[in-house]
N, CA, C, O and the ligand as a Tripos MOL2 file, in Angstrom:
@<TRIPOS>MOLECULE
protein
  245   243    62     0     0
PROTEIN
NO_CHARGES

@<TRIPOS>ATOM
      1 N          35.1970   -5.0270    7.4840 N.3       1 MET1
      2 CA         34.3260   -4.0230    7.0230 C.3       1 MET1
      3 C          33.5210   -3.3250    8.2310 C.2       1 MET1
      4 O          32.8990   -3.9340    9.1010 O.2       1 MET1
      5 N          33.6470   -2.0000    8.1240 N.am      2 GLU2
      6 CA         33.1230   -1.2810    9.2840 C.3       2 GLU2
      7 C          31.6870   -0.8630    8.9920 C.2       2 GLU2
      8 O          31.4390   -0.1910    7.9900 O.2       2 GLU2
      9 N          30.7770   -1.2270    9.8050 N.am      3 GLU3
     10 CA         29.3430   -0.7190    9.6280 C.3       3 GLU3
     11 C          28.9650    0.3220   10.5580 C.2       3 GLU3
     12 O          28.9220    0.0470   11.7570 O.2       3 GLU3
     13 N          28.7010    1.4250   10.1670 N.am      4 LYS4
     14 CA         28.3460    2.5720   10.9250 C.3       4 LYS4
     15 C          26.8940    2.7730   11.1310 C.2       4 LYS4
     16 O          26.1660    3.0280   10.1710 O.2       4 LYS4
     17 N          26.4740    2.6770   12.2490 N.am      5 LYS5
     18 CA         24.9690    2.7690   12.5300 C.3       5 LYS5
     19 C          24.5750    4.2590   12.6560 C.2       5 LYS5
     20 O          24.8730    4.9050   13.6600 O.2       5 LYS5
     21 N          23.9140    4.7740   11.6380 N.am      6 GLU6
     22 CA         23.4870    6.1920   11.5990 C.3       6 GLU6
     23 C          22.0520    6.3600   12.2980 C.2       6 GLU6
     24 O          21.0850    5.6250   12.0970 O.2       6 GLU6
     25 N          22.0910    7.2850   13.0170 N.am      7 LEU7
     26 CA         20.7630    7.5190   13.6580 C.3       7 LEU7
     27 C          19.9480    8.4910   12.9470 C.2       7 LEU7
     28 O          20.0140    9.7000   13.1720 O.2       7 LEU7
     29 N          19.1550    7.9410   12.0620 N.am      8 LYS8
     30 CA         18.4340    8.7300   11.1620 C.3       8 LYS8
     31 C          16.9490    8.2130   10.9070 C.2       8 LYS8
     32 O          16.7610    6.9970   10.9480 O.2       8 LYS8
     33 N          15.9990    8.9770   10.6740 N.am      9 CYS9
     34 CA         14.7110    8.4920   10.4000 C.3       9 CYS9
     35 C          14.8150    7.8120    8.9700 C.2       9 CYS9
     36 O          15.3530    8.3050    7.9780 O.2       9 CYS9
     37 N          14.1870    6.5710    9.0700 N.am     10 LEU10
     38 CA         14.3140    5.7630    7.7950 C.3      10 LEU10
     39 C          13.6080    6.3550    6.6500 C.2      10 LEU10
     40 O          13.9300    6.0440    5.5030 O.2      10 LEU10
     41 N          12.6390    7.2090    6.9000 N.am     11 VAL11
     42 CA         11.7840    7.8530    5.7900 C.3      11 VAL11
     43 C          12.5320    9.0800    5.2440 C.2      11 VAL11
     44 O          12.8180    9.1870    4.0510 O.2      11 VAL11
     45 N          12.8330   10.0030    6.1770 N.am     12 CYS12
     46 CA         13.2760   11.3390    5.6650 C.3      12 CYS12
     47 C          14.7960   11.5120    5.9860 C.2      12 CYS12
     48 O          15.3780   12.5090    5.5580 O.2      12 CYS12
     49 N          15.3990   10.6530    6.6620 N.am     13 ASP13
     50 CA         16.8830   10.7480    6.8480 C.3      13 ASP13
     51 C          17.3010   11.8120    7.8050 C.2      13 ASP13
     52 O          18.4970   12.0660    7.9540 O.2      13 ASP13
     53 N          16.2990   12.4940    8.5090 N.am     14 LYS14
     54 CA         16.6730   13.4120    9.4430 C.3      14 LYS14
     55 C          17.4210   12.8280   10.6150 C.2      14 LYS14
     56 O          17.0850   11.7090   11.0030 O.2      14 LYS14
     57 N          18.3520   13.4370   11.1870 N.am     15 SER15
     58 CA         19.1860   12.7150   12.1890 C.3      15 SER15
     59 C          18.6180   13.1790   13.5260 C.2      15 SER15
     60 O          17.8860   14.1670   13.5890 O.2      15 SER15
     61 N          18.9630   12.4560   14.5990 N.am     16 GLU16
     62 CA         18.5270   12.7610   15.8160 C.3      16 GLU16
     63 C          18.8790   14.0730   16.4330 C.2      16 GLU16
     64 O          18.3530   14.4790   17.4690 O.2      16 GLU16
     65 N          19.8180   14.7440   15.7360 N.am     17 GLN17
     66 CA         20.1550   16.1100   16.0880 C.3      17 GLN17
     67 C          19.1440   16.9960   15.6400 C.2      17 GLN17
     68 O          19.0980   18.1020   16.1780 O.2      17 GLN17
     69 N          18.2790   16.6970   14.7040 N.am     18 GLU18
     70 CA         17.2040   17.5750   14.1660 C.3      18 GLU18
     71 C          15.9820   17.2420   14.6060 C.2      18 GLU18
     72 O          15.1720   18.1620   14.7190 O.2      18 GLU18
     73 N          15.6160   16.0370   14.9120 N.am     19 VAL19
     74 CA         14.1630   15.6000   15.3760 C.3      19 VAL19
     75 C          14.3990   14.5090   16.3400 C.2      19 VAL19
     76 O          15.3630   13.7530   16.2170 O.2      19 VAL19
     77 N          13.4870   14.4040   17.3560 N.am     20 PRO20
     78 CA         13.5170   13.2220   18.1300 C.3      20 PRO20
     79 C          13.1510   11.9200   17.3260 C.2      20 PRO20
     80 O          12.2460   11.8910   16.4920 O.2      20 PRO20
     81 N          13.8550   10.9660   17.6220 N.am     21 LEU21
     82 CA         13.6320    9.6860   16.8890 C.3      21 LEU21
     83 C          13.1540    8.5650   17.7980 C.2      21 LEU21
     84 O          13.6470    8.3900   18.9120 O.2      21 LEU21
     85 N          12.1640    7.7950   17.2850 N.am     22 ILE22
     86 CA         11.6280    6.7120   17.9900 C.3      22 ILE22
     87 C          12.3170    5.4940   17.4230 C.2      22 ILE22
     88 O          12.4670    5.3550   16.2100 O.2      22 ILE22
     89 N          12.7610    4.5570   18.3730 N.am     23 MET23
     90 CA         13.5200    3.4320   17.9910 C.3      23 MET23
     91 C          12.5980    2.2580   17.7690 C.2      23 MET23
     92 O          11.6450    2.0340   18.5160 O.2      23 MET23
     93 N          12.9020    1.5200   16.7290 N.am     24 LEU24
     94 CA         12.1590    0.2380   16.4290 C.3      24 LEU24
     95 C          13.1020   -0.8280   16.2890 C.2      24 LEU24
     96 O          14.2840   -0.6020   16.0310 O.2      24 LEU24
     97 N          12.6050   -2.0660   16.4560 N.am     25 THR25
     98 CA         13.5130   -3.2580   16.0330 C.3      25 THR25
     99 C          12.7140   -4.1120   15.2370 C.2      25 THR25
    100 O          11.5390   -4.3580   15.5070 O.2      25 THR25
    101 N          13.3740   -4.6090   14.1790 N.am     26 TYR26
    102 CA         12.6700   -5.5220   13.2380 C.3      26 TYR26
    103 C          13.7300   -6.4950   12.7200 C.2      26 TYR26
    104 O          14.7180   -6.0840   12.1130 O.2      26 TYR26
    105 N          13.5140   -7.7780   12.9650 N.am     27 LYS27
    106 CA         14.4620   -8.8810   12.5130 C.3      27 LYS27
    107 C          15.7950   -8.5790   12.9080 C.2      27 LYS27
    108 O          16.7520   -8.8180   12.1710 O.2      27 LYS27
    109 N          15.9180   -8.0000   14.1740 N.am     28 GLY28
    110 CA         17.3640   -7.9370   14.7820 C.3      28 GLY28
    111 C          17.9330   -6.6720   14.3800 C.2      28 GLY28
    112 O          18.9720   -6.2910   14.9190 O.2      28 GLY28
    113 N          17.2690   -5.8640   13.3430 N.am     29 ASN29
    114 CA         17.8470   -4.5730   13.0370 C.3      29 ASN29
    115 C          17.2040   -3.3860   13.8650 C.2      29 ASN29
    116 O          16.0080   -3.4270   14.1520 O.2      29 ASN29
    117 N          18.0080   -2.3330   14.2440 N.am     30 GLU30
    118 CA         17.3930   -1.2690   14.8620 C.3      30 GLU30
    119 C          17.0360   -0.3180   13.7390 C.2      30 GLU30
    120 O          17.8140   -0.0290   12.8300 O.2      30 GLU30
    121 N          15.7790    0.1560   13.8670 N.am     31 LEU31
    122 CA         15.2790    1.2820   12.9520 C.3      31 LEU31
    123 C          14.8630    2.3140   13.6630 C.2      31 LEU31
    124 O          14.4960    2.1450   14.8250 O.2      31 LEU31
    125 N          14.8570    3.5890   13.0490 N.am     32 ARG32
    126 CA         14.5340    4.7850   13.7740 C.3      32 ARG32
    127 C          13.6070    5.5760   12.8350 C.2      32 ARG32
    128 O          13.8140    5.6200   11.6220 O.2      32 ARG32
    129 N          12.5640    6.2090   13.4440 N.am     33 ILE33
    130 CA         11.6980    6.8860   12.6320 C.3      33 ILE33
    131 C          11.2630    8.1530   13.4600 C.2      33 ILE33
    132 O          11.0710    8.1420   14.6760 O.2      33 ILE33
    133 N          11.1520    9.1090   12.7380 N.am     34 CYS34
    134 CA         10.6740   10.4680   13.4990 C.3      34 CYS34
    135 C           9.2170   10.5140   13.7170 C.2      34 CYS34
    136 O           8.4840    9.8380   12.9950 O.2      34 CYS34
    137 N           8.7570   11.2260   14.6180 N.am     35 PRO35
    138 CA          7.2810   11.3660   14.9260 C.3      35 PRO35
    139 C           6.3720   11.6180   13.5700 C.2      35 PRO35
    140 O           5.3300   11.0220   13.2960 O.2      35 PRO35
    141 N           6.9790   12.5810   12.8360 N.am     36 GLN36
    142 CA          6.2450   12.9980   11.5820 C.3      36 GLN36
    143 C           5.9990   11.8640   10.6740 C.2      36 GLN36
    144 O           5.0530   11.9490    9.8910 O.2      36 GLN36
    145 N           6.7840   10.7510   10.6880 N.am     37 HIS37
    146 CA          6.6630    9.6730    9.8010 C.3      37 HIS37
    147 C           6.1150    8.4420   10.4340 C.2      37 HIS37
    148 O           5.9820    7.4040    9.7850 O.2      37 HIS37
    149 N           5.7900    8.5420   11.7150 N.am     38 MET38
    150 CA          5.0580    7.3100   12.3460 C.3      38 MET38
    151 C           3.8120    6.9060   11.6300 C.2      38 MET38
    152 O           3.5230    5.7140   11.5240 O.2      38 MET38
    153 N           3.0280    7.8940   11.1120 N.am     39 PRO39
    154 CA          1.7940    7.5980   10.3750 C.3      39 PRO39
    155 C           2.1520    6.7980    9.0200 C.2      39 PRO39
    156 O           1.3310    6.0230    8.5300 O.2      39 PRO39
    157 N           3.2220    6.9880    8.5270 N.am     40 VAL40
    158 CA          3.6580    6.1610    7.3020 C.3      40 VAL40
    159 C           3.8000    4.7280    7.7790 C.2      40 VAL40
    160 O           3.3060    3.7880    7.1550 O.2      40 VAL40
    161 N           4.4430    4.5970    8.8280 N.am     41 LEU41
    162 CA          4.6750    3.1560    9.3330 C.3      41 LEU41
    163 C           3.2580    2.4900    9.6360 C.2      41 LEU41
    164 O           3.1050    1.2790    9.4760 O.2      41 LEU41
    165 N           2.2360    3.3100   10.0760 N.am     42 ILE42
    166 CA          0.9890    2.7310   10.4860 C.3      42 ILE42
    167 C           0.1460    2.5720    9.2820 C.2      42 ILE42
    168 O          -0.3550    1.4770    9.0230 O.2      42 ILE42
    169 N          -0.0380    3.6280    8.5210 N.am     43 HIS43
    170 CA         -0.8930    3.6420    7.3920 C.3      43 HIS43
    171 C          -0.4140    3.2630    6.0020 C.2      43 HIS43
    172 O          -1.1230    2.6660    5.1910 O.2      43 HIS43
    173 N           0.7570    3.6240    5.7940 N.am     44 ASN44
    174 CA          1.3840    3.3760    4.4230 C.3      44 ASN44
    175 C           2.6810    2.7100    4.4260 C.2      44 ASN44
    176 O           3.6810    3.2120    3.9130 O.2      44 ASN44
    177 N           2.6560    1.4570    5.0700 N.am     45 PRO45
    178 CA          3.9340    0.7930    5.3190 C.3      45 PRO45
    179 C           4.5520    0.2760    3.9590 C.2      45 PRO45
    180 O           5.7370   -0.0520    3.8970 O.2      45 PRO45
    181 N           3.6880    0.2180    2.8570 N.am     46 HIS46
    182 CA          4.3660   -0.0650    1.5350 C.3      46 HIS46
    183 C           5.3750    1.0070    1.1120 C.2      46 HIS46
    184 O           6.2390    0.7360    0.2790 O.2      46 HIS46
    185 N           5.2840    2.1670    1.6490 N.am     47 GLN47
    186 CA          6.2330    3.2450    1.3740 C.3      47 GLN47
    187 C           7.7290    2.8460    1.9830 C.2      47 GLN47
    188 O           8.7420    3.4380    1.6110 O.2      47 GLN47
    189 N           7.7450    1.9370    2.8120 N.am     48 LEU48
    190 CA          8.9750    1.5430    3.4770 C.3      48 LEU48
    191 C           9.6480    0.4280    2.7640 C.2      48 LEU48
    192 O          10.7370    0.0210    3.1710 O.2      48 LEU48
    193 N           9.0880   -0.0740    1.7610 N.am     49 ILE49
    194 CA          9.6020   -1.0610    0.8890 C.3      49 ILE49
    195 C          10.8700   -0.5030    0.1860 C.2      49 ILE49
    196 O          10.8040    0.5720   -0.4110 O.2      49 ILE49
    197 N          11.9120   -1.1480    0.2400 N.am     50 GLY50
    198 CA         13.0710   -0.5960   -0.2590 C.3      50 GLY50
    199 C          13.9980    0.2650    0.7260 C.2      50 GLY50
    200 O          15.1650    0.6060    0.5320 O.2      50 GLY50
    201 N          13.3010    0.4880    1.6680 N.am     51 LYS51
    202 CA         14.0180    1.3190    2.8190 C.3      51 LYS51
    203 C          14.3280    0.4230    3.9100 C.2      51 LYS51
    204 O          15.4300    0.5090    4.4530 O.2      51 LYS51
    205 N          13.4130   -0.4880    4.3160 N.am     52 VAL52
    206 CA         13.6020   -1.4220    5.3220 C.3      52 VAL52
    207 C          13.6700   -2.9510    4.7230 C.2      52 VAL52
    208 O          12.8350   -3.4310    3.9570 O.2      52 VAL52
    209 N          14.8100   -3.6000    5.2170 N.am     53 ASP53
    210 CA         14.8020   -4.9750    4.7280 C.3      53 ASP53
    211 C          13.5510   -5.7530    5.2980 C.2      53 ASP53
    212 O          13.1670   -5.7470    6.4670 O.2      53 ASP53
    213 N          13.0240   -6.3920    4.2780 N.am     54 GLY54
    214 CA         11.8330   -7.2470    4.7550 C.3      54 GLY54
    215 C          10.5900   -6.5160    4.8860 C.2      54 GLY54
    216 O           9.6300   -7.0830    5.4080 O.2      54 GLY54
    217 N          10.4960   -5.3220    4.4730 N.am     55 ALA55
    218 CA          9.3400   -4.4790    4.5880 C.3      55 ALA55
    219 C           8.0030   -5.0470    3.7900 C.2      55 ALA55
    220 O           6.8260   -4.8980    4.1190 O.2      55 ALA55
    221 N           8.5110   -5.7060    2.7030 N.am     56 ASP56
    222 CA          7.3130   -6.3620    1.9200 C.3      56 ASP56
    223 C           6.6910   -7.4320    2.6480 C.2      56 ASP56
    224 O           5.5630   -7.8130    2.3350 O.2      56 ASP56
    225 N           7.3840   -7.9900    3.6700 N.am     57 GLU57
    226 CA          6.7500   -9.1070    4.5120 C.3      57 GLU57
    227 C           5.7010   -8.4740    5.4130 C.2      57 GLU57
    228 O           4.5730   -8.9670    5.4480 O.2      57 GLU57
    229 N           6.0150   -7.3920    6.1530 N.am     58 PHE58
    230 CA          4.9920   -6.8610    7.0610 C.3      58 PHE58
    231 C           3.8980   -6.1860    6.4370 C.2      58 PHE58
    232 O           2.8150   -6.0720    7.0110 O.2      58 PHE58
    233 N           4.1280   -5.7060    5.2310 N.am     59 VAL59
    234 CA          3.0360   -5.1360    4.3130 C.3      59 VAL59
    235 C           2.0170   -6.2630    3.9660 C.2      59 VAL59
    236 O           0.7920   -6.1720    4.0530 O.2      59 VAL59
    237 N           2.7270   -7.3200    3.5670 N.am     60 ALA60
    238 CA          1.7210   -8.5800    3.0760 C.3      60 ALA60
    239 C           1.0600   -9.1160    4.2830 C.2      60 ALA60
    240 O          -0.1060   -9.5030    4.2080 O.2      60 ALA60
    241 N           1.7220   -9.1660    5.3940 N.am     61 GLY61
    242 CA          1.2770   -9.8120    6.5640 C.3      61 GLY61
    243 C           0.1090   -9.1390    7.3370 C.2      61 GLY61
    244 O          -0.3260   -9.6530    8.3670 O.2      61 GLY61
    245 ZN         11.0980   11.2310    9.1650 Zn       62 ZN62
@<TRIPOS>BOND
     1     1     2 1
     2     2     3 1
     3     3     4 2
     4     3     5 am
     5     5     6 1
     6     6     7 1
     7     7     8 2
     8     7     9 am
     9     9    10 1
    10    10    11 1
    11    11    12 2
    12    11    13 am
    13    13    14 1
    14    14    15 1
    15    15    16 2
    16    15    17 am
    17    17    18 1
    18    18    19 1
    19    19    20 2
    20    19    21 am
    21    21    22 1
    22    22    23 1
    23    23    24 2
    24    23    25 am
    25    25    26 1
    26    26    27 1
    27    27    28 2
    28    27    29 am
    29    29    30 1
    30    30    31 1
    31    31    32 2
    32    31    33 am
    33    33    34 1
    34    34    35 1
    35    35    36 2
    36    35    37 am
    37    37    38 1
    38    38    39 1
    39    39    40 2
    40    39    41 am
    41    41    42 1
    42    42    43 1
    43    43    44 2
    44    43    45 am
    45    45    46 1
    46    46    47 1
    47    47    48 2
    48    47    49 am
    49    49    50 1
    50    50    51 1
    51    51    52 2
    52    51    53 am
    53    53    54 1
    54    54    55 1
    55    55    56 2
    56    55    57 am
    57    57    58 1
    58    58    59 1
    59    59    60 2
    60    59    61 am
    61    61    62 1
    62    62    63 1
    63    63    64 2
    64    63    65 am
    65    65    66 1
    66    66    67 1
    67    67    68 2
    68    67    69 am
    69    69    70 1
    70    70    71 1
    71    71    72 2
    72    71    73 am
    73    73    74 1
    74    74    75 1
    75    75    76 2
    76    75    77 am
    77    77    78 1
    78    78    79 1
    79    79    80 2
    80    79    81 am
    81    81    82 1
    82    82    83 1
    83    83    84 2
    84    83    85 am
    85    85    86 1
    86    86    87 1
    87    87    88 2
    88    87    89 am
    89    89    90 1
    90    90    91 1
    91    91    92 2
    92    91    93 am
    93    93    94 1
    94    94    95 1
    95    95    96 2
    96    95    97 am
    97    97    98 1
    98    98    99 1
    99    99   100 2
   100    99   101 am
   101   101   102 1
   102   102   103 1
   103   103   104 2
   104   103   105 am
   105   105   106 1
   106   106   107 1
   107   107   108 2
   108   107   109 am
   109   109   110 1
   110   110   111 1
   111   111   112 2
   112   111   113 am
   113   113   114 1
   114   114   115 1
   115   115   116 2
   116   115   117 am
   117   117   118 1
   118   118   119 1
   119   119   120 2
   120   119   121 am
   121   121   122 1
   122   122   123 1
   123   123   124 2
   124   123   125 am
   125   125   126 1
   126   126   127 1
   127   127   128 2
   128   127   129 am
   129   129   130 1
   130   130   131 1
   131   131   132 2
   132   131   133 am
   133   133   134 1
   134   134   135 1
   135   135   136 2
   136   135   137 am
   137   137   138 1
   138   138   139 1
   139   139   140 2
   140   139   141 am
   141   141   142 1
   142   142   143 1
   143   143   144 2
   144   143   145 am
   145   145   146 1
   146   146   147 1
   147   147   148 2
   148   147   149 am
   149   149   150 1
   150   150   151 1
   151   151   152 2
   152   151   153 am
   153   153   154 1
   154   154   155 1
   155   155   156 2
   156   155   157 am
   157   157   158 1
   158   158   159 1
   159   159   160 2
   160   159   161 am
   161   161   162 1
   162   162   163 1
   163   163   164 2
   164   163   165 am
   165   165   166 1
   166   166   167 1
   167   167   168 2
   168   167   169 am
   169   169   170 1
   170   170   171 1
   171   171   172 2
   172   171   173 am
   173   173   174 1
   174   174   175 1
   175   175   176 2
   176   175   177 am
   177   177   178 1
   178   178   179 1
   179   179   180 2
   180   179   181 am
   181   181   182 1
   182   182   183 1
   183   183   184 2
   184   183   185 am
   185   185   186 1
   186   186   187 1
   187   187   188 2
   188   187   189 am
   189   189   190 1
   190   190   191 1
   191   191   192 2
   192   191   193 am
   193   193   194 1
   194   194   195 1
   195   195   196 2
   196   195   197 am
   197   197   198 1
   198   198   199 1
   199   199   200 2
   200   199   201 am
   201   201   202 1
   202   202   203 1
   203   203   204 2
   204   203   205 am
   205   205   206 1
   206   206   207 1
   207   207   208 2
   208   207   209 am
   209   209   210 1
   210   210   211 1
   211   211   212 2
   212   211   213 am
   213   213   214 1
   214   214   215 1
   215   215   216 2
   216   215   217 am
   217   217   218 1
   218   218   219 1
   219   219   220 2
   220   219   221 am
   221   221   222 1
   222   222   223 1
   223   223   224 2
   224   223   225 am
   225   225   226 1
   226   226   227 1
   227   227   228 2
   228   227   229 am
   229   229   230 1
   230   230   231 1
   231   231   232 2
   232   231   233 am
   233   233   234 1
   234   234   235 1
   235   235   236 2
   236   235   237 am
   237   237   238 1
   238   238   239 1
   239   239   240 2
   240   239   241 am
   241   241   242 1
   242   242   243 1
   243   243   244 2
@<TRIPOS>SUBSTRUCTURE
     1 MET1         2 RESIDUE 1 A MET
     2 GLU2         6 RESIDUE 1 A GLU
     3 GLU3        10 RESIDUE 1 A GLU
     4 LYS4        14 RESIDUE 1 A LYS
     5 LYS5        18 RESIDUE 1 A LYS
     6 GLU6        22 RESIDUE 1 A GLU
     7 LEU7        26 RESIDUE 1 A LEU
     8 LYS8        30 RESIDUE 1 A LYS
     9 CYS9        34 RESIDUE 1 A CYS
    10 LEU10       38 RESIDUE 1 A LEU
    11 VAL11       42 RESIDUE 1 A VAL
    12 CYS12       46 RESIDUE 1 A CYS
    13 ASP13       50 RESIDUE 1 A ASP
    14 LYS14       54 RESIDUE 1 A LYS
    15 SER15       58 RESIDUE 1 A SER
    16 GLU16       62 RESIDUE 1 A GLU
    17 GLN17       66 RESIDUE 1 A GLN
    18 GLU18       70 RESIDUE 1 A GLU
    19 VAL19       74 RESIDUE 1 A VAL
    20 PRO20       78 RESIDUE 1 A PRO
    21 LEU21       82 RESIDUE 1 A LEU
    22 ILE22       86 RESIDUE 1 A ILE
    23 MET23       90 RESIDUE 1 A MET
    24 LEU24       94 RESIDUE 1 A LEU
    25 THR25       98 RESIDUE 1 A THR
    26 TYR26      102 RESIDUE 1 A TYR
    27 LYS27      106 RESIDUE 1 A LYS
    28 GLY28      110 RESIDUE 1 A GLY
    29 ASN29      114 RESIDUE 1 A ASN
    30 GLU30      118 RESIDUE 1 A GLU
    31 LEU31      122 RESIDUE 1 A LEU
    32 ARG32      126 RESIDUE 1 A ARG
    33 ILE33      130 RESIDUE 1 A ILE
    34 CYS34      134 RESIDUE 1 A CYS
    35 PRO35      138 RESIDUE 1 A PRO
    36 GLN36      142 RESIDUE 1 A GLN
    37 HIS37      146 RESIDUE 1 A HIS
    38 MET38      150 RESIDUE 1 A MET
    39 PRO39      154 RESIDUE 1 A PRO
    40 VAL40      158 RESIDUE 1 A VAL
    41 LEU41      162 RESIDUE 1 A LEU
    42 ILE42      166 RESIDUE 1 A ILE
    43 HIS43      170 RESIDUE 1 A HIS
    44 ASN44      174 RESIDUE 1 A ASN
    45 PRO45      178 RESIDUE 1 A PRO
    46 HIS46      182 RESIDUE 1 A HIS
    47 GLN47      186 RESIDUE 1 A GLN
    48 LEU48      190 RESIDUE 1 A LEU
    49 ILE49      194 RESIDUE 1 A ILE
    50 GLY50      198 RESIDUE 1 A GLY
    51 LYS51      202 RESIDUE 1 A LYS
    52 VAL52      206 RESIDUE 1 A VAL
    53 ASP53      210 RESIDUE 1 A ASP
    54 GLY54      214 RESIDUE 1 A GLY
    55 ALA55      218 RESIDUE 1 A ALA
    56 ASP56      222 RESIDUE 1 A ASP
    57 GLU57      226 RESIDUE 1 A GLU
    58 PHE58      230 RESIDUE 1 A PHE
    59 VAL59      234 RESIDUE 1 A VAL
    60 ALA60      238 RESIDUE 1 A ALA
    61 GLY61      242 RESIDUE 1 A GLY
    62 ZN62       245 GROUP 0 **** ****
């Protein structure tokens, strides 16, 4: 099974060709988010539930 890592913002799916992306790591996975959506990560992380595996854990924690 081939797993292709796409370099896209986890919120808006914009690629690194469209916007600069910030790389994050969480539980061994690499995540990328664009500067526009950094505030989501900081202030509204519940919006990431369903987009990021384990997001419910860092929302609760
Ligand atoms: Zn974005």
